Steps between C-alpha positions, in 0.01 A plus 500: 500500500432859392834506320420171327158621385637836388793356303283220360224736388740752347692222325174358362388841377840572345496177297140501380613633164779248457272208579169596344571736210518183289120468530460862390728434201286205394177694558616802301620283211164322491293819523701749294726273290820673608815331362745307723767765436260778607413312817868437570555876479193557718637270768843659461350841583391364838824326587720788382297740715528252787878499463518879464312550826738270685813663360364843595430385855825306555731801567245640747422168670633598843283812525166348393207360697389158367143547623456835322647355181251211507203735548596732212573206272170327572300810406692529173445134407127508578447810285702356209315165503160669519590734213618209285167327549322789328689506169599285202739760361855362489665833587284542810555137601873559454482803732313286751784248500747778578283597797472149638871440443596807702266391777629143508860626507431728795324215682788261444742764625291523817528123545877501452547794737285342770679164468840669495430653841454158662780277629470244219365661181508192275290311756235771503498518121436124494220531757345781297510287187340208685218729614471641148481166325215378721296803393609454138363144505153638572534782246614257230179302549272804505644736239446272195140452614458877513647519149264230372197687639598866464789507256819699528311797646394289796856378552636856508241598761558185705874561513438862599275389786755248621768771494280725714451229762868408507592868525304527824673189636838648401449772762622235745852532358754632750495878465768763540834572340841341547657744747792292627817700535697295248244544224447869563865599520632299206418579137381224270811300406557378145357155433845365413593180319296281735188709452548496125528121510169474689328736254634306200386166641151636565485654152588169333258305717210739444555557128483132414254362752245782472514563125221249450289606796268756330414231244490198731120477483522520119760221505261279693217597267710393201502138624129501579497621862225763557554797733282352775703177505823698487374690806471171687856414404616839624313454825671165561836647402465793737394277789808284436709818493350612832605173664849514351565864596367440852741207522781723375418760765513231769846373404655806332723581798660155474552487123814575307458723197675359196371143466131571579503801270654306211256212554185712482634709212573185303155359577340825384691483171386143435138592578519797262618278217220251562226764514527577129597157370249260659176431317260359758305663781638276782859559390439874477344502848798316648748736332298801613499388864874432485557840342305686768659319792856542372444866404368596842791324667762662277376856543552531879835322471629756250349779706677357805832547320407865449436544873831326574675761287304799634291470818327838449263355238612737224663226292199274559270767354738540204508122456123479479501796264751315284267200496220715361727672249621164370146363491392803298742422222431129534126546443564719197742241361247223567231690311733547205603132506139383521397721209807416292500124558125457521522345846662505843722189479843676486434714809520224762845369403622863503402512868700185569813654350471822701454301822829321434665838439354638825648207693842571351481867598368458856694186601836662593330763719276245672798272567698788651216596733462134601862510621462836680439442876352848532220399265446145630126446495521222755601765755252763390219601732154388395260790542141437606366854516 
């Protein structure tokens, strides 16, 4: 239970930016009239810093303590959010995003390291996401109300307070370093062709499906959905994601890789296309729920491939870093598209195309692991500690 709470809290804290920066983008545009391109760059500063932190940690993964990482990261995020609440200067806000990005990246590294030291990492990642999405459902209801009453300043402070609370809960992560003989005596091996295939699949998936994310609240607003109603949609979507990821955790040891992965990737691509092409609130809500559920199922499946390739967790940290790097460029591209085309419509179909490409890249590797008896999930031990 302590491991579940620790991984769940750290996972929640690590993804606060990814899930709720969209409200800050909308609030800053409303208050300071920043352009979509400027806000795409602002979001990119966070996600690039997130990725940089993970790539810096990856080579040192075996020698680091997940609990210490979570504590340092939480302090950094709280300070950056509080500082951002006190300014309307774009340069200072930009610096604040770099601070939160570094903190979120360190936190996510802590999650990946802690999960990688269990017997079934993908299962623990799924359990952490289920825990995270339950909390996100409550935050999605409350944060827009804070914004309506106290503006973007209130939202910065609220997110900083949530990070502080989650940081304390993250102290329940398993502590210590990976001191097993194999990991100490052997240097980090090259990622190889299999590792490169995993990184490429994650990059394609993240670039397309998350390009729209910083502007998703603006997309809803464009068809007449206010931020408070969008928050209700997000709450429903995250609750649905919690149920689906909990279900995935329950059956993950009995699943093959290739077919489930291709199914959820395809569903995510379809949902992406619908998000920017439907014109009614109910249709948008349905697409948004489908998008969230399929995204949170795809992510642990791709991360599971990384653990199959490298059980130390180093490739998993690199894979998550690649996600953030790809998202960084995706958000910048989305800002440019929105400003150039006067709307967000082309961004969703772009996500559908990159999901198809990700399936093509990951399929051969997933099929090979499905046929490998040494990696047969039906025979894997199910950890309960």
